Structures are given as C-alpha cells and as structure tokens.
N, C-alpha and C positions, 0 to 999 in steps of 0.2 A: 351577344352580348345584347342586353336591354338599352334601347335608346328612347329618346323622348317621344317616340311614336309607339313605346309598347315593344311586344314580341307576336310571332304570327302565331294565332291559336292552334295550329297543329303541332308548331314546336313546344307551345308549352304542355298539350296534353303529351306529347312524347315525352319531354321532361319530367312530368309526373309521373312517367310509369304506367299510364293506362293502355297504352296502344302504341305501336308504331306509328310516323307521320303518316304513310301512306295509307294505313288504315283508318287513321284521324280524317284524312280528307275524304274518305268513301263516307265515313260516318257524319261528319258535317253536312256533305251533300245529302244526306239522308235524313236531315233535320233532327238527331240524336242530341246536339248540343244547344246550350243558350248561354246565353252571356249577361248576368244582372238581369234573368227571366224574359230576354227577348231572343227571338231564335236566331242561332248563328250561322253565317255564311262563310264560303270560303272567300278569304282576304281580311275577315276580321284579325284585329289584333288586341292584345289584353295587356293590363298591368297586373302583374304578380302581387298578390298581398292588397289589392285593391278591389278589382274587378271580382266576381264572384261566378265560375263556371259550374255546368253542370253538365251530367251525363247520363240521360234517361232519368232525371229527377233528383241524381245524386251528386253532390259539389264533387269536382276535381281539385284535389289538392296535392302539393309535392309531398314526395315520399323521402325519407331522410336515408333508407338503405336501400342498396341495390342487390338484388340476387339474381346470381345466375346458376340455372338447373339442368341437368342432364337426367331426362326419364326415358325408359324404355318403354315407350307406348306397346300397350298389347291392341289387340284387334278389337274390334267394337266399341272404339272411343272416337270421337270427333275433335278435330283442333281448332273448330271455329270458337269464337268466345259466343254464341248465341247460335241454338242450332232449333229451326222450326219445328221439327220432329221430336224433340225433346230428348235425344239420345245421350247419352253418358258422354261428359267433356274431360279431356286430359288435365283440365287443371283440379280437377276435386280427388285426382292422385296425389297431390303435392299438398303439404301440409305446413305453409308457413303464414305469418302475418303480414301478408301484402297480397295484394293483386296481381297474381303472374299471367301472363298471355305468352301463347306458343311463338317461336322464333320460326317463320315458314310452317310448313303444313304436311302431314301424312294423311292420306285418307282412311275413311272407316276401317276397312278390310287391310290396310298395311300397318307395320309394326315397327318398332325398333328406335334408333336415336332421334331425340326429338329433345331440342331446347327451349326452355321457358326462362321469361326475365320480366324486371320492371323498368330496364333500362333501355329506353326508346333509341338513343344513338346507337347502342350496340346491337338491338334486332334492326335497324336499317342496314348497319355495315353489314351483318351477317346475310340479309337477304338481298341488298342491291347485286345487279348483274357485275357489274364492273369490278367486283373484288374476288368473282369466280371461285368462291369456296367451293371446292371440289364436296359432292356428294356419293357415296359409294352403298350400293346394294346387293344383297343375295337375292336373286330372282330363281324361283324354281318354277319350271315349265313342264305341262304333261309331255310325255312322249320323248322320243328321238329327237333333238333339234339336229337338222342338217346344216354343212358348212356355208352355203349359200344364204339361209336366213341369217346367218352371222354376217355375212358379207352386205346385205341389205341393209340389215341396221347399223352398220359402222359408216356405210357411205349415205344414210337417210338426212337429207337437208332441210325437208319439209314436212309437216305433219297438220293435217286438215288446212291447207292452204296457209301455214303460216311458217315462215322461217324459224329453225330451229339450230341451237349450237351442235356440233359434232357430238355424238353419242358414242363412249368407248365401251365396249360388251368383250368380254373374254370369258371363255369357257373352262368352268370348274371340273364338271363330272357329267357323264351323261350315260345314259342306257335307255332299254327300250319302253320303260315307265317312266321315265322324267329326266331332266336336263337341269343342271345348276348353272347359273349365268351370274357374272359379276359385271353390274352396268354401272359406270361412272358420268354422272352428272355435272354439270357448271353454271345451270341454270334451273327454274324451279316451275315450269310449265304445268299446269293444271294437269295431274295423273298422265305427266309424260310417258312413262315406262307402260304404263296398261296399254294407254293408247299404241305407242309404238309396237307391242307386242300383239295388239289385233292386228296392226297393218301386215304384222309377219305372218298373222295366221296362228299366233302361239297361246297357249290357253294357262294364265298365272295361277299357280296354284298354293305360291307364297312370294311376299314381297317383303324383304326386311333390308331396313337402313343400317348399316354395322359401322358408318364412318361419317364426320363430317369433319372436312379440313384436315388439322392433325388429329381429331378427336377419334377415339374407338370406343364402342359401346363396351368393348371386354365382356365382363361376367355377370354384369348388371341384369338382376333377375326382370322379368316383364312385370309392369307396373310398379316397379322400384326405382329409385330417383337417387341424384347426389349432387351436392354441391360441385360447381367447376372449382378446381385450384386455382390460387393466385396466379401460378404459372400458367395455366391453361386459359384462362380470361386475358393475362398481357399478349400470349401467344396471337390469340383470335383478335385482339383488338389491332395489333401491332404488325401482323403479315399479311401480304398479299396473295397468301397462298399459292405457292409455288410446289406444294405437294404434288407427287406424280404417283402414278399406280405402276412400278415398273418392275418386271422380272419377277411376278407371283404365279402368272399363267403362260404358257406357251400358247400364242395366237394358233387359232384354227382357222385355214381358209385355203381354198383349192389350189391356192400356187405355192402352199406351205409343205413341201414333200421330202424335205432334204432327212436322210438318215439321221437319228439321233445314236448316240452311243449308251452304254448300257449306264454309265453315271450319269449321262444327260437325264436318261429317263429315269432314274432312282431320283435325281434332284425335282424333277418336274412332279412327281408323284407327291414327294417329300412338300414342296411349295403348295401345290393343290391341295393337299389334305390339309395345311396349316394355314392356307387362306379359309378355308372351309370352316375349319373350326373358331378361327376367330371371328368369323361372322355368326357363326352359333354360339359363341360366348362360351368356348370350352379351352381355351388357349392353343399352344403350339406343341408339337412333339418335343420330347424331351431330348432327343438327338439333333435339334434344328434349334437351339435358344435364340438365335440371330431373328427366327420369325415369331417369337412369343411376344404378343402386343398386350399380354394381361396385364403387366406394369403395376399400377399403384393399388393399393387396396381400394376395392370398392365398397360403396356405401348403400344399405338399403331401407328404405324408408328415413334417409337422413341421417343413418347409424352406418358405422365403419363396421362390416362383418368379421368376425374373428377367425 
C-alpha cells in the first residue's frame, strides 16, 4: 500500500509489469532507471502518477491487464531481456499488446516449458526459492548411464563450491547409444543440470523442461504458446506446490535388486513409456488413461487447435 513516503522503486517497476523485483534491483544498480530525469539508486521511492520513471529512455507506466503465457521454448532462443550477442529472444515468439518477460530461464540450447508474464508479483512467487515449485526435465545423455552415476547425482549436495538442494533423478530408459533421465529440481541455479551432468561425466544431447509445478507442457508445439487458464493461474498463486513425482519410474540403484513380478515389469514399462510420451508431448497409452496428462486443448499462436 502506498504511504506518505511513496513506494519502493523496484516494487513500482514490478507492479507496472516491466520485470520482477529482483531483476529491477539489478537494473537499478546498473543505472538503467531515472526518476524525473535523475539517475535512480536502490532505496529510491516514487509517487505513482506524480513521478516520471524511465527505463533506458522509455517511460515506465502501469499496465491495466495482466498476461500469463506458457511457451514451448525452442532451442536457439535466449530468455534474457537483452542479449549482447543479438541472439533471438523468446519474447519475440509471443504476439501480445504488452511487454512480457520470462519467469525464470532456460538456456540457449535448452527447450520446453517457459512462462512469460507482465505480473511482477506472480513472477516473484514463481521464482522465489521458498515456494519450491518443482521443475521437471527430460534429459537425454550420450551412451549407457550406469547406476553409480545416478546415485552420485542423487547424493550431490554441492556444485562448484556452492550448496544445492537435493536433486531427484530417475531413469526412463537406456541403451548403448543414449539414456533418458527425468530430473526434478526445486531451485533455479544457473545451468544446474548441465553442470551436474558435467560433474558426473555425462554429455547432454537434449534438455527439455516438460513440467513446472502442476503445469504440463502437453502437446504444445515448439515455438507455440497459450494463455494459462484462470484455474491454472489460481492454482499457481495459491499453492505451495507439494506436487510429488511418485511412481513414474522404478528407482535404479545398486542396492535395488528385488525380483519383480511379470505384472510389475509390465506396469513399469507402461509407466516409463507414458512419462516419456508426456515429456515428448505425445500423451499416454490408451490402455493407461490414468497416465494421460494431455488434458485440456492446447493453443498454437494463441488459438485453440481443433
């Protein structure tokens, strides 16, 4: 609530939908903002409707409508709002009458589910570590991965001298040419999965995010987007996301050598196949409708596919 001292500049910027508070703080420190023509610094407060705030020469004003978009990010796009190398930006894929920015990030060579919005408070809630929104990825690595590499990843608690939250990794399939893994993260360290795989001696062939909290990428085509439904927005805003990845794959480990019944083997094969299809956007087997996450109609370029 505004008081006699105005509101913090970073909150005003976030409320206007330009970027999240944390991003705004960094840009303020970089000298990118002015207030009434004077360079802004952290700690400045503004009075909306009275003070003129500019970002790199353009006025920052409140936007009346909030947008919440899911994009299937293709490879070859950056998620930063400005790229010194002039590479293509994910924002160029979404045609809406508002300045949107990515919620979190996927690196240049990664693909999959990415949210974009002009709601700063929503972006902050989605990226703040205390909410622990689980992010799930299908990661294909070269060659046949061994159980000891999986165990090493599961027990990893430090990366390049920095503590990390426990990482859940499950084996989807493997052969002599490639192995598919499901990673589940609760934080957003920079290039975390790639750095983990490098530490484990694994070479990544493809990295694709297919779920974020309760959201599933489903059949949304690469480069296409859709609006989040009101129900999805409400769930993301109101949940602490205790969603668990349970029962999708049988854990592979050196101490897990119990014999399986024929039915268990069949169920494991079906579960593994369905999870891979969900991650690949192909839906689930007809004989296992409980595993089908295809759900609601998807939109391409803002329209519902028939």
